[in-house]
Backbone as a ProteinNet text record, in pm:
[ID]
protein_1_A
[PRIMARY]
XXXXXXXXXXXXXXXXXXXXXXXXXXXXXXXXXXXXXXXXXXXXXXXXXXXXXXXXXXXXXXXXXXXXXXXXXXXXXXXXXXXXXXXXXXXXXXXXXXXXXXXXXXXXXXXXXXXXXXXXXXXXXXXXXXXXXXXXXXXXXXXXXXXXXXXXXXXXXXXXXXXXXXXXXXXXXXXXXXXXXXXXXXXXXXXXXXXXXXXXXXXXXXXXXXXXXXXXXXXXXXXXXXXXXXXXXXXXXXXXXXXXXXXXXXXXXXXXXXXXXXXXXXXXXXXXXXXXXXXXXXXXXXXXXXXXXXXXX
[TERTIARY]
8985.2	8977.5	8848	8860.3	8744.5	8667.7	8536.6	8451	8451.8	8458.9	8454.6	8566.2	8673	8785.2	8749	8647.9	8616.2	8486.2	8400.4	8274.8	8253.1	8188.4	8158.3	8068.5	8079.3	7997.4	7847.8	7799.3	7655.1	7611.9	7702.5	7671.3	7672.6	7770	7775	7645.9	7599.6	7475.7	7357.1	7356.6	7247.9	7248.9	7368	7378	7331	7374.6	7334.1	7183.2	7129.6	6985.5	6910.8	6964.5	6904	6900.8	7011.2	7017.8	6909.5	6890.2	6790.1	6648.8	6622.9	6488.1	6454.7	6556.6	6531.2	6547.1	6575.9	6599.5	6484.8	6362.8	6246.9	6228.1	6295.3	6278.2	6403.7	6519.9	6644.5	6653	6619.4	6629.8	6535.7	6413.6	6318.4	6364.5	6427.8	6478.6	6584.5	6685.2	6792.9	6744.4	6660.9	6607.8	6526.5	6455.2	6371.8	6450.8	6581.7	6664.5	6705.8	6688.6	6722.6	6608.8	6642	6538.8	6461.1	6331.8	6248.9	6138.1	6117.2	6009.3	5875.2	5874	5754.7	5689.6	5671.1	5612.1	5472.1	5402	5265.2	5256.8	5371.5	5370.7	5427.4	5428.2	5478.5	5629.9	5683.5	5825.4	5916.1	5862.4	5947	5996.2	5927.1	5967	6064.3	6123.2	6209.1	6353.9	6385.9	6524.6	6539.2	6481.6	6487.9	6531.2	6576.5	6600.3	6560.5	6542.7	6501.8	6609.6	6562.3	6654.5	6725.7	6853.6	6928.7	7012.8	7048.8	7123.9	7251	7271.4	7390.4	7362.3	7245.8	7209.2	7183.2	7214	7190.3	7039.8	6990.5	6847.2	6795.5	6881.2	6834.7	6805.6	6850	6822.5	6688.7	6621.2	6490.5	6389.6	6313.8	6209.4	6078.7	6036.7	5919.7	5789.3	5790.6	5671.1	5644	5751.3	5736.5	5689.3	5744.3	5702.1	5551.9	5503.3	5361.1	5273.7	5324.6	5246.2	5256.3	5372.9	5399	5411.3	5430.2	5454.8	5585.5	5677.7	5808.7	5915.8	6036.2	6144.3	6223.7	6236	6318.4	6408.2	6527.2	6618.7	6639.5	6669.1	6693.3	6827.4	6828.1	6953.8	7037.9	7167.6	7257.9	7284.2	7332.7	7350.1	7438.2	7543.6	7635.5	7567.6	7456.7	7387	7289	7253.8	7151.5	7210.6	7341.6	7402.7	7402.5	7385.4	7392.5	7511.3	7584.5	7701.8	7661.1	7695.4	7660.4	7780.1	7755.3	7857.7	7804.5	7875.9	7846.5	7923.1	7851.3	7913	7897.3	8007.6	8004.7	8054.5	7971.5	8009.4	8108.6	8228.2	8336.4	8360.5	8270.6	8293.4	8277.8	8331.4	8341.1	8206	8101.5	7969.8	7918.1	7968.8	7925.3	7979.4	8073.7	8129.2	8049.5	7937.3	7859.5	7769.4	7764.2	7660.8	7628.5	7502.7	7459.1	7470.7	7408.8	7416.9	7415.9	7406.6	7406	7547.5	7556.7	7686.4	7754.1	7673.8	7727.7	7705.8	7812.3	7791.2	7734.8	7708	7642.3	7726.9	7857.9	7945.3	7947.1	7958.6	7955.7	7824.2	7715.3	7582.8	7576.1	7630.2	7631.6	7716.6	7825.7	7909.1	7827.5	7744.9	7661.8	7562.8	7499.8	7407.9	7481.2	7597.4	7674.4	7720.9	7763.7	7809.4	7696.7	7577.8	7462.9	7428.5	7427.8	7395.4	7503.3	7630.3	7738.7	7723.4	7690.9	7671.4	7558.9	7450.6	7336	7364.1	7433.4	7464.2	7560.7	7665.1	7762.8	7696.3	7600.1	7529	7447.9	7416.7	7345.5	7442	7574.2	7678.8	7678.3	7628.4	7634.4	7758.2	7841.6	7961.6	7927.6	8004.2	7982.2	8117.5	8120.7	8242.8	8216.1	8318.5	8309.4	8376.2	8309	8365.8	8342.1	8444.2	8426.4	8458.8	8393.3	8413.8	8393.5	8453.9	8417	8419.3	8534	8540.8	8551.4	8604.7	8620.1	8627.3	8632.7	8645.9	8782.6	8780.7	8903.2	8953.9	8864.3	8901.8	8804.6	8855.9	8770.7	8815.7	8721.6	8747.5	8666.3	8731.7	8658.7	8557.1	8445.6	8342.2	8390.1	8356.7	8382.8	8267.5	8247.2	8138.8	8189	8320	8374.6	8336.4	8324.3	8284.9	8388.4	8513.2	8617.4	8599	8512.8	8491.9	8432.8	8346.2	8288.1	8398.2	8493	8606.5	8689.3	8707.1	8783.3	8714.5	8581	8503.2	8514.9	8494.9	8498.2	8638.7	8738	8876.3	8909.6	8865.8	8890.4	8811.6	8681.8	8596.2	8638.3	8680.1	8711.2	8836.4	8915.8	9037.2	9020.6	8896.5	8871.2	8811.4	8843.7	8787.2	8720.1	8592.4	8525	8600.5	8630.4	8704.7	8680.3	8703.9	8690.4	8546.7	8529.9	8397.8	8340.7	8214.9	8147.2	8133.6	8173	8136.8	8065	7937.2	7859.5	7851.5	7820	7801	7927.4	8040.1	8166.6	8200.3	8179.7	8213.7	8127.9	7998	7908.4	7930.5	7964.6	8000	8124.3	8221.6	8340.8	8301.8	8212.3	8166.4	8097.9	8009.7	7937.2	8034.5	8144	8244	8320.9	8328.3	8400.4	8323.3	8191.9	8109.9	8095	8134.5	8134.9	8015	7937.5	7820.6	7708.6	7587.2	7473.5	7493.4	7476.5	7505.7	7398.7	7401.2	7319.9	7407.8	7373.4	7454.5	7381.4	7439.9	7380.2	7459.9	7397.5	7468	7427.6	7527.5	7506	7560.5	7470.4	7513.2	7410.3	7451.6	7353.9	7295.8	7352.8	7303.7	7287.3	7381.7	7379.2	7452.4	7401.3	7458.8	7343.5	7378.5	7276	7187.9	7057.3	6965.5	6966.5	6973.4	6971.9	7097.4	7211.8	7335.2	7327.4	7264.6	7243.3	7161.6	7051.8	6962.3	7029.9	7107.3	7178.9	7270.3	7339	7430.7	7354.7	7241.9	7162.8	7102.5	7059.3	7004.1	7110.1	7233.8	7344	7355.3	7345.7	7352.5	7234.9	7115.2	6996	6999	7048.3	7056.6	7149.8	7247.7	7342.3	7287.4	7165.1	7099.2	7119.6	7174.6	7202.2	7080.2	7065.9	6970.1	7033.5	6957	7013.3	6925.6	6990.5	6922.8	6994.9	6920.3	6976.5	6942.1	7042.6	7021.4	7056.4	6951.4	6969.2	6986.2	7110.7	7143.1	7163.8	7072.6	7085.6	7094.7	7161.5	7161.5	7023	6984.1	6851	6831.9	6941	6929.9	6906	6953.5	6932.2	6788.7	6718.5	6579	6484.8	6513.8	6420.5	6455.8	6579.7	6627.1	6591.5	6659.3	6625.8	6690.8	6721.4	6793.7	6697.8	6744.3	6664.2	6755.9	6696.6	6775.1	6867.8	6964.1	7062.5	7168.2	7186.7	7280.8	7380.5	7498.4	7600.1	7607.3	7571	7573.7	7698.5	7758.6	7882.3	7868.1	7898.8	7898	8015.5	7989.8	8097	8200.7	8165.4	8260.7	8336.8	8269.9	8337.7	8388.7	8333.5	8372.6	8301.8	8216.7	8144.2	8047.9	8046.1	7961.6	7850.4	7736.8	7620.8	7546.5	7515.2	7436.5	7288.5	7207.4	7064.4	6982.1	6858.2	6760.6	6688.9	6728.4	6679.6	6527.9	6469.7	6324.5	6248	6297.1	6229.7	6258.6	6366.9	6413.6	6358.6	6321.5	6291.4	6180.9	6065.4	5950.9	5982.3	6050.4	6085.9	6186.3	6283.7	6385.5	6322.9	6241.1	6179.3	6093.8	6023.9	5942.4	6029.7	6140.7	6228.6	6297.8	6340.1	6406.9	6307.9	6181.4	6077.3	6050.4	6048.4	6026.9	6143.4	6264.5	6385.1	6379.7	6346.7	6338.3	6222.3	6110.2	5995	6023.7	6094.2	6128	6222.1	6323.9	6416.2	6341.5	6252.1	6174.2	6092.3	6022.7	5939.6	6023	6134.6	6218.7	6279.8	6317.3	6374.3	6270.7	6151.2	6045.9	6013.3	6010.4	5980.3	6083.7	6203.5	6312.4	6355.7	6267.8	6296.1	6409	6430.8	6535.5	6470.2	6522.7	6470.8	6530.2	6443.7	6487.7	6453.3	6554.5	6536.1	6581.2	6485.9	6523	6543.6	6658.5	6692.9	6757.4	6729.8	6809.5	6873.3	6978.5	7064.8	7001.8	6880.3	6813.2	6742.7	6734.1	6668.5	6766.6	6721	6803.6	6826.8	6953.9	6979.1	6922.8	6920.1	6867.2	6716.2	6648.2	6503.2	6473.6	6548.6	6528.7	6551.5	6655.7	6688.2	6585.6	6541	6440.7	6310.9	6270.6	6148.6	6162.9	6280.3	6302.2	6298.5	6368.6	6372.3	6231.2	6152.9	6018.4	5930.5	5942.3	5861.8	5902.8	6030.1	6077.2	6023.6	6026	5975.7	5825.9	5755.3	5610	5578.5	5661.2	5640.1	5675.6	5779.2	5826.5	5727.3
21116	20969.9	20922	20830	20787.9	20675.3	20695.9	20592.6	20469.5	20491.2	20379.5	20278	20324.8	20235.1	20128.6	20158.2	20070	19992.4	20031.9	19959.9	19930.4	19821.1	19784.4	19890.9	19907.9	20009.8	19995.2	19870	19853.6	19898.2	19886	19931.5	20084.6	20144.1	20290.2	20342.6	20276.1	20318.7	20309.3	20204.9	20191.5	20307.9	20346	20457.5	20586.5	20607.9	20730	20731	20616.5	20607.7	20632.3	20577.5	20599.8	20748.7	20816.6	20959	21034.7	21001.8	21070.8	21040.4	20913.9	20873.8	20919.7	20936.8	20964.6	21110.9	21196.9	21336.8	21397.3	21359.1	21419.1	21370.1	21259.8	21210.2	21225.4	21236.7	21235.2	21352.1	21471.4	21588.2	21573.7	21526	21505.5	21398.1	21293	21182.6	21232.9	21303.1	21352.3	21465.8	21551.4	21663.8	21613.2	21504.1	21449.3	21392.6	21371.4	21317.8	21425.9	21552.6	21660.9	21679.7	21682.6	21696	21825.2	21817.4	21936	21933.3	22045.3	22051.4	22085.5	22101.3	22152.8	22051.1	21929.3	21826.5	21864.7	21946.1	21983.5	22109	22173	22296.3	22272.1	22377.3	22361.6	22346.7	22306.2	22271.6	22390.9	22515.4	22631.9	22638.4	22567.2	22571.3	22459.6	22393.7	22279.2	22319.1	22446.2	22489.2	22578.1	22535.2	22609.5	22517.1	22579.4	22505.5	22595.5	22534	22611.9	22714.3	22827.9	22931.6	22882.5	22907.2	22872.6	22992.3	22994.8	23107.3	23131.9	23255.9	23289.6	23312.3	23264.6	23289.5	23438.2	23484.8	23624.5	23649.4	23752.5	23781.7	23814.7	23868.4	23903.1	23780.3	23661.9	23538.9	23475	23528.9	23474.3	23495.8	23391.9	23401.9	23439	23567	23615.1	23560.3	23521.8	23459.4	23323.9	23249.6	23121.3	23144.3	23247.6	23279.4	23308.5	23381.2	23415.8	23290.6	23185.9	23063.3	22968.3	22970.4	22867.5	22922.4	23054.5	23117.4	23069.1	23023.2	22976.6	23039.7	23050.6	23114.1	23010	23035	22952	23042	22993.3	23069.2	22993	23067	23005.3	22932.7	22813.8	22739.6	22795.3	22794.6	22827.4	22701.4	22719.2	22603.8	22496.8	22539.2	22442	22354.9	22405	22329.7	22228.8	22248.5	22162.5	22042.9	22042.9	21926.3	21809	21690.2	21571.4	21487.4	21433.1	21351.9	21206	21141.7	21001.5	20908.7	20789.1	20684.9	20558.5	20508.7	20379.7	20275.9	20183.8	20087.4	19948.1	19890	19767.6	19645.8	19542.7	19413.8	19346.5	19321.6	19265.5	19117.7	19056.6	18917.1	18821.8	18702.6	18608	18569	18566.5	18526.4	18623.3	18747.5	18846.1	18814.3	18722.8	18685.3	18577.9	18536.6	18425.7	18470.7	18387.8	18400.2	18260.8	18238.7	18110.2	18110.5	18206.6	18212.5	18355.1	18454	18592.4	18638.7	18738	18794.1	18858.9	18926.8	18996.2	18914.2	18895.2	18836.6	18944.8	18909.5	19004.7	19130.1	19112.2	19226.9	19319.1	19259.8	19339.9	19416.5	19348.2	19411.5	19529.5	19507.7	19614.7	19732.9	19705.1	19812.1	19897.8	19831.6	19906.6	19996.8	19943.8	20024.4	20142.4	20112.5	20216.3	20322.7	20280.4	20376.2	20469.3	20413	20494.1	20596	20552.4	20643.6	20751	20710.9	20809.1	20912.9	20865.5	20952.9	21052.5	21003.7	21090.1	21189.2	21144.4	21234.5	21344.1	21304.8	21403.7	21506.5	21460.7	21553.1	21655.5	21624.9	21718.1	21795.5	21781.5	21846.5	21798.5	21677.2	21618.7	21529.9	21547.9	21465.2	21319.6	21229.2	21086.3	21018.2	20924.3	20849.6	20700.3	20621.2	20475.5	20406.7	20302.2	20218.4	20073.3	19988.2	19844	19768.5	19652.4	19575.4	19426.1	19343.4	19201.7	19172.6	19122.6	19107	19242.5	19340.8	19477.1	19571.2	19698.9	19795.1	19777.7	19768.5	19744.7	19868.1	19936.9	20056.9	20169.4	20291.4	20407.5	20521.1	20573.5	20685.3	20804.3	20912.4	21026.8	21086	21137	21193.3	21318.7	21326.5	21445.7	21462.8	21585.4	21612.7	21640.3	21636	21659.8	21545.9	21576.7	21474	21362.5	21392.5	21289.5	21184	21211.4	21116.5	20985.5	20991.7	20868.7	20776.8	20833.5	20754.3	20697.9	20777.4	20729.9	20610.8	20620.8	20512.3	20384.9	20397.9	20280.1	20221.9	20308.4	20262.5	20171.9	20213	20131.5	20000.7	20010.1	19891.9	19788.2	19836.1	19743.2	19659.7	19704.1	19629.9	19542.4	19530.1	19448.5	19313.5	19213.5	19079.9	19037.4	18994.8	18951.8	18838.2	18854.3	18751.3	18767	18658.4	18661	18639.9	18632.6	18614.5	18750.7	18750.4	18875.4	18893.1	19009.4	19050.5	19183.7	19176.1	19295.3	19390.6	19335.6	19418.9	19497.1	19429	19495	19603.1	19572.4	19666.4	19792.2	19774	19889.4	19971.5	19903.9	19978	20064.1	20007.8	20083.8	20205.5	20182.8	20291.1	20401.3	20361.8	20459.7	20547.2	20488.5	20564.3	20660.4	20627.6	20712	20836.9	20826	20933.1	21048.3	21166.5	21284.1	21375.8	21350.2	21433.2	21345.7	21397.3	21320.8	21290.3	21164.2	21121	21027	21007.6	20906.4	20784.1	20673.9	20552	20448	20417	20322.1	20192	20086.4	19960.6	19857.2	19795.1	19693.5	19560.4	19464.4	19337.2	19229.5	19101.6	18992.3	18960.8	19019.8	19005.2	18858.6	18775.7	18634.5	18619	18690.1	18691.1	18687.1	18680.4	18676.4	18801.4	18780.3	18892.5	18990.2	18939.9	19028.8	19114.7	19056.6	19134.9	19243.5	19208.7	19308.3	19424.8	19392.9	19496.5	19580.1	19515.9	19589.7	19694.9	19655.3	19747.4	19862.4	19829.5	19932.8	20030.9	19978.6	20064.9	20164.8	20119.8	20207.8	20326.6	20299.7	20407.3	20503.4	20446.2	20530.8	20613.4	20552.1	20623	20743.2	20733.6	20843.7	20947.9	20926.5	21026.9	21014.2	20902.3	20887.1	20831	20872.1	20807.7	20679.7	20570	20441.2	20376.9	20329.3	20252.2	20118.6	20009.1	19875.7	19828.7	19799.4	19732.8	19585.2	19504.9	19362.1	19288.3	19262.5	19205.8	19055.4	18980.7	18834.9	18789.5	18677.2	18618.3	18560.9	18558.3	18505.7	18364	18283.8	18146	18139.1	18238.8	18242.9	18279.1	18339	18374.6	18266.6	18214	18122.3	17975	17943.9	17806.8	17718.1	17739.8	17669.6	17531.6	17465	17338.5	17219.9	17104.7	16982.1	16861.5	16751.5	16630.2	16644	16552	16557.7	16662.7	16756.8	16867.8	16878.2	16923.6	16950.8	17102.8	17151.2	17293.2	17326.3	17440.6	17480	17620.7	17635	17767.6	17847	17961.2	18033.9	18093.9	18113.8	18176	18074.3	17964.4	17865.4	17745.5	17723.5	17609	17480.2	17486.1	17368.1	17318.6	17186.4	17128.9	17045	17043.1	16968.8	16912.8	16782.2	16720.4	16726.9	16769.9	16779.7	16728.9	16691	16658.9	16790.6	16852	16986	16990.1	16885	16884.5	16887.9	16814.6	16810.6	16933.3	17002	17114.3	17248.4	17254.3	17382.7	17462.9	17401.7	17478.4	17538.5	17459.7	17509.5	17624.4	17609.3	17712.7	17843.6	17833.9	17954.9	18026.6	17947.9	18005.8	18078.8	18017	18075.1	18201.6	18203.7	18323.2	18439.5	18406	18510	18565.8	18476.4	18520	18605.6	18567.7	18641.4	18784	18797.4	18930.2	19011.3	18942.7	19011.1	19061.8	18980.9	19018.8	19139	19136.6	19249.8	19377	19362.1	19476.5	19538.9	19454	19503.7	19574.7	19510.8	19570.9	19702.2	19707.6	19831.4	19942.7	19911.3	20013.5	20069.3	19980.6	20024.8	20124.2	20118.1	20202.2	20309.2	20336.9	20445.2	20417.1	20289.1	20248.6	20201.7	20247.4	20201.6	20065.5	19972	19836.4	19809.7	19773.4	19752.8	19610.7	19514.5	19378.4	19370.1	19317.3	19309.7	19174.6	19116.9	19001.5	19032.2	18958.4	18993.9	18969.7	18916	18901.1	19031	19127.1	19254.8	19350.6	19427.1	19533.8	19635.2	19664.2	19746.2	19886.8	19940.7	20076.4	20078.5	19972.6	19963.1	19951.2	19865.2	19845.2	19975.2	20047.7	20171.3	20279.8	20289.4	20389.7	20364.8	20236.7	20203.4	20245.5	20222.1	20260	20411.8	20483.5	20629.8	20687.3	20632.5	20682.9	20655.2	20534.7	20500.8	20584.1	20612.4	20693.2	20835.9	20889.8	21024.9	21030.5	20925.2	20921.1	20918.3	20843.8	20837.8	20969.3	21035.8	21159.7	21271.6
2050.1	2062.3	1995.8	1902.2	1823.4	1890.5	1905.9	1963.4	1874.5	1741.5	1647.3	1671.7	1734.7	1761.7	1864.5	1946.7	2058.8	2043.6	1951.6	1932.6	1785	1756.4	1618	1554.5	1421.8	1353.5	1378	1383	1402.8	1542.6	1638.8	1774.4	1780	1713	1703.5	1641.9	1536.9	1471.5	1566.2	1649.4	1747.1	1845.5	1891.1	1985.6	1919.1	1794.9	1724.5	1701.9	1668.2	1645.9	1776.9	1883.5	2015.2	2046.6	2017.9	2046.9	1970.5	1845	1764.7	1813.4	1842.8	1882.4	2023.9	2105.1	2246.7	2284.5	2188.1	2222.5	2303.1	2267.5	2333.8	2476.9	2515.4	2652.6	2737.6	2673.9	2749.8	2846.7	2796.7	2884.1	3003.4	2977	3085.7	3181.7	3128.5	3210.7	3308.1	3254.6	3339.3	3429.3	3373.5	3450.1	3569.5	3550.3	3656.5	3772.7	3751.4	3858.8	3958.1	3919.6	4010.2	4110.6	4236.8	4340	4320.5	4328.9	4315.2	4419.4	4489.2	4587.5	4523.5	4390.9	4324.2	4231.4	4279	4192.7	4146.1	4224.6	4188.8	4104.7	4081.8	4005	3865.7	3784.4	3648.3	3647.9	3533.6	3524.1	3553.4	3539.1	3561.9	3706	3798.1	3938.2	3975.2	3876.3	3908	3932.6	3909.2	3926.8	4050.4	4161.2	4285.9	4399.6	4505.9	4629.5	4745.9	4862.2	4978.7	5017.3	5061.3	5108.9	5234.9	5241.6	5362.8	5404.5	5531.9	5588.3	5507.9	5469.2	5392.1	5244.3	5195	5055.6	5034.5	4914.3	4879.6	4867.4	4937	4936.4	4796.5	4710	4576.2	4489.8	4535.8	4460.7	4498.2	4598.1	4637.1	4524.5	4494.3	4392.2	4462.3	4447.4	4519.5	4461.3	4334.9	4275.6	4340.7	4366.3	4434.1	4577.8	4641.8	4778.3	4782.5	4682.6	4677.1	4665.7	4597.5	4578.6	4697.7	4764.1	4866.3	5007.2	5020.3	5148.7	5210.8	5123.8	5168.7	5080	5136.7	5062.6	4982.3	4851.8	4763.9	4681.3	4653.6	4566.9	4437.2	4332.9	4202.5	4207.2	4148.9	4140.1	4025.4	4045.3	3936.4	3855.8	3733.2	3643.4	3705.6	3777.3	3835.5	3939.9	3996.8	4100	4040.8	3913.3	3854.3	3781.9	3755.7	3693.5	3791.1	3737.2	3821.3	3775.6	3871.2	3839.1	3831.1	3721.2	3700.5	3713.9	3766.1	3772.4	3706.7	3607.2	3546.1	3627.5	3689.8	3781.2	3720.8	3674.5	3593.9	3670.4	3674	3731.8	3637.3	3688	3607.5	3638.8	3715	3755.6	3637.4	3652.8	3541.9	3482.4	3565.4	3514.9	3409	3408.4	3309.5	3169.8	3160.3	3030.6	2958.9	3015.7	2957.8	2844	2738.5	2636.6	2583.9	2552.5	2498.7	2346.7	2281.2	2135.1	2079.9	2169.4	2123	2088	1999.6	1962.2	2081.8	2163.1	2279.3	2406.4	2484.6	2616.3	2708.6	2833.9	2924.1	2947.2	2955.9	2979.1	2857.4	2737.1	2614.2	2602.7	2637.2	2630.8	2728	2848.2	2948.4	2901.2	2829.7	2774.2	2678.2	2594.8	2500.2	2573.5	2677.2	2757.3	2822.4	2880.8	2949.2	2850.7	2731.9	2630.8	2589.4	2570.9	2530.7	2639	2764.5	2874.1	2891.9	2875.7	2883.9	2773	2654.2	2538.2	2565.2	2620.8	2647.1	2760.3	2865	2976.1	2933.2	2860	2814.5	2722.4	2642	2553.1	2631.7	2758.6	2845.8	2937.5	2908.9	2989.8	3135.4	3157.4	3291.6	3300.9	3402.5	3415.9	3445.2	3386.3	3407.7	3427.5	3522.5	3551.3	3543.5	3567.3	3553.6	3671.9	3722.4	3828.2	3788.9	3799.2	3775.6	3904.4	3919.9	4043	4016.7	4101.4	4117.4	4267.9	4320.6	4466.9	4537.3	4463.9	4515.2	4396	4420.7	4310.3	4245.1	4111.7	4035.8	3962.1	3892.8	3819.4	3852.7	3846.8	3871.3	3781.1	3702.6	3612.6	3662.7	3702.9	3760.6	3661.9	3712.4	3625	3552.1	3424	3342.6	3245.9	3200.1	3106.4	2964.9	2943.5	2809.5	2715.9	2586.5	2490	2478.3	2508.6	2503.8	2612.5	2711.2	2820.7	2770	2668.8	2614.6	2562.8	2490.5	2442.2	2556	2662.1	2778.8	2844.9	2858.7	2919.7	2837.5	2705.1	2617.8	2606.4	2608.6	2601.5	2718.9	2837.4	2956.4	2950.9	2920.1	2920.5	2816.3	2698.1	2590.2	2618.5	2715.7	2750.3	2873.8	2921.2	3039	3000.3	3078.4	3058.4	3188.8	3181.9	3304.9	3373.3	3500	3574	3722.9	3794.3	3939.3	3984.6	4115.9	4174.7	4215.9	4258.3	4292	4443.1	4492.1	4627.9	4612.1	4580	4548.1	4667	4783	4901.5	4935.9	4940.7	4973.8	4872.1	4743.7	4637	4643.4	4666	4670.4	4797.7	4907.7	5029.1	5003.6	4930.5	4892.4	4809.9	4713.4	4626.4	4707.1	4798.8	4880.6	4959.7	5004.3	5080.1	4989.9	4860.4	4764.8	4725	4718.7	4662.5	4761	4718	4805.3	4783.4	4677.3	4651.3	4597.7	4606.3	4556.1	4408.9	4371.5	4235.8	4183.1	4052.9	3987.4	3967.7	4033.5	4028	3941.8	3826.5	3732	3738.1	3790.9	3815.6	3710.6	3648.4	3545.5	3596.6	3620.4	3678.8	3649	3661	3651.8	3790.4	3894.3	4032.3	4073.2	4027.1	4066.6	4199.6	4298.4	4433	4532.3	4660.1	4763.7	4756.8	4748.9	4728.8	4845.9	4967.5	5083.8	5088.3	5052.9	5049.6	4942.9	4830	4724.9	4777.1	4844.5	4895.9	5004.3	5091	5195.5	5132.7	5025.2	4957.8	4891.9	4830.3	4763.6	4864.1	4979.4	5083.6	5131.6	5135.6	5178.1	5082.4	4953	4853.9	4868.2	4883.6	4895.6	5023.6	5131.5	5259.6	5249.1	5159.9	5138.7	5042	4992.9	4910.3	4761.4	4715.3	4572.8	4497.5	4371	4281.6	4231.8	4227.4	4186.8	4079.2	3974.6	3870.1	3856.4	3865.7	3844.1	3704.7	3625.3	3497.4	3519.3	3533.3	3562	3429.5	3391.8	3260.4	3271.8	3210.9	3205.6	3060.8	3038.9	2905.8	2878.8	2752.6	2718.8	2771	2771	2817.8	2967.9	3039.7	3184.2	3218.5	3124.4	3145.4	3094	2973.8	2905.9	2917.7	2956.7	2974.1	2852.6	2738	2613.9	2599.5	2710.7	2707.1	2718.5	2672.9	2683	2702.4	2751.4	2775	2894.1	2904.4	3012.5	2978.4	3067.8	3043.8	3158.3	3122.9	3224.2	3242.7	3360.2	3390.7	3473	3439.2	3507.2	3563.4	3691.9	3753.4	3695.9	3628.5	3561	3654.3	3781.3	3873.1	3956.5	3996.5	4081.3	4002.4	3881.9	3800.5	3840	3942.2	3988.2	3879.5	3856.8	3751.8	3811.9	3740.9	3787.6	3668.2	3671.5	3564.1	3601.4	3505.2	3534	3416.2	3445.8	3341.9	3308.8	3197.1	3163.6	3148.2	3091	3068.4	3200.8	3298.2	3428.2	3513.4	3480.2	3560.4	3511.9	3383.1	3318.9	3387.2	3410.6	3462.5	3599.1	3683.7	3816.1	3804.6	3713.2	3695.3	3647.2	3541.5	3484.8	3589.9	3672.5	3778.5	3880.4	3917.5	4019.2	3970	3842.1	3790.1	3780.8	3746.9	3741	3881	3980.5	4118.6	4167.5	4128.4	4166.9	4111.7	3983.1	3922	3982.4	4006	4065.4	4205.1	4283.4	4420.4	4423.2	4334.9	4326	4287.2	4191.7	4144.3	4258.7	4334.9	4444.3	4550.8	4589.2	4693.1	4646	4519.2	4465.4	4465.1	4416.8	4410.4	4549.2	4648.2	4784.8	4837.3	4781.9	4830.3	4729.6	4632.3	4538.6	4442.2	4412.4	4319.2	4189.3	4077.2	3948.5	3914	3876	3841.2	3695.1	3616.6	3472.2	3435.2	3423.9	3384.7	3232.9	3192.3	3050.4	3023.9	2905.4	2864.4	2728.9	2696.3	2583.3	2446.4	2442.6	2313.2	2273	2367.5	2340.1	2274.7	2174.2	2119.2	2230.3	2259.8	2378.4	2363.7	2241.2	2225.8	2248.1	2204.3	2226.4	2375.2	2443.1	2586.9	2663.2	2625.2	2696.1	2667.4	2543.3	2509.1	2585.5	2595.4	2670.3	2816.3	2872.7	3011.9	3028.3	2941.7	2950.8	2941	2847.8	2827.4	2948.9	3005.1	3122.6	3243.1	3254.8	3367.6	3355.4	3234.1	3214	3243.5	3202.3	3225.3	3374.8	3451.9	3596.3	3662.9	3605.6	3666.8	3655
[MASK]
+++++++++++++++++++++++++++++++++++++++++++++++++++++++++++++++++++++++++++++++++++++++++++++++++++++++++++++++++++++++++++++++++++++++++++++++++++++++++++++++++++++++++++++++++++++++++++++++++++++++++++++++++++++++++++++++++++++++++++++++++++++++++++++++++++++++++++++++++++++++++++++++++++++++++

């Protein structure tokens, strides 16, 4: 199945370029998601776990025992893979764009495609979940190279529609996941902030790694409007006339506070928060995030 069938050539080139530029950080990025008790030791100690009853004694690493006075066994390759889920907000507000070629949903597809490409290249299985009021589609995780085509094939045939029930959808997702996973959520998060956090806490409480890609249109961040404007809620259709010049400073301040608040709450709970707007080259935005994550790790 050809990826080119589902994405424009220039987007494919961006993904390929991302892969080349990010090779030196991708392995560290994904590797850092695996739990390790040896943050203070060298990287060679990252493929171990605590000894538990029933483990074969010959798998105990005696060098680690000498350093820590604790029993650890070497992990097998199957234990070190991490399963990823691309979780896409399919609600109608994701279909908005002011003047960019890609609307928020298209932009999120590019981000998801790049991450799927990078995970599959590391032989880590990746799956796909879409939601609005509830989970709509689910593609089981696989590590085969054909999985990227499967992900894009499904996404390219979807149209953002309906309203968002983030909390219900993520609670559904948490109930679906049977093993510790990397959950990558792509949304504009134009929902109640506390409900968003409640849902995210549920995922973290279940032991999952969570990354939020907060995708907003450039106009939603910078508010480039002037004069009397008619604003329409993309999900409810409700319209409101406003004086854009008088409204702008308050709006820009509030959106900055909203993103800042989400960032703080996420950091406090071990969740990665990535604010992005659609005027950013998605490969540049993703590379910056990967590099910063590796630096923190």
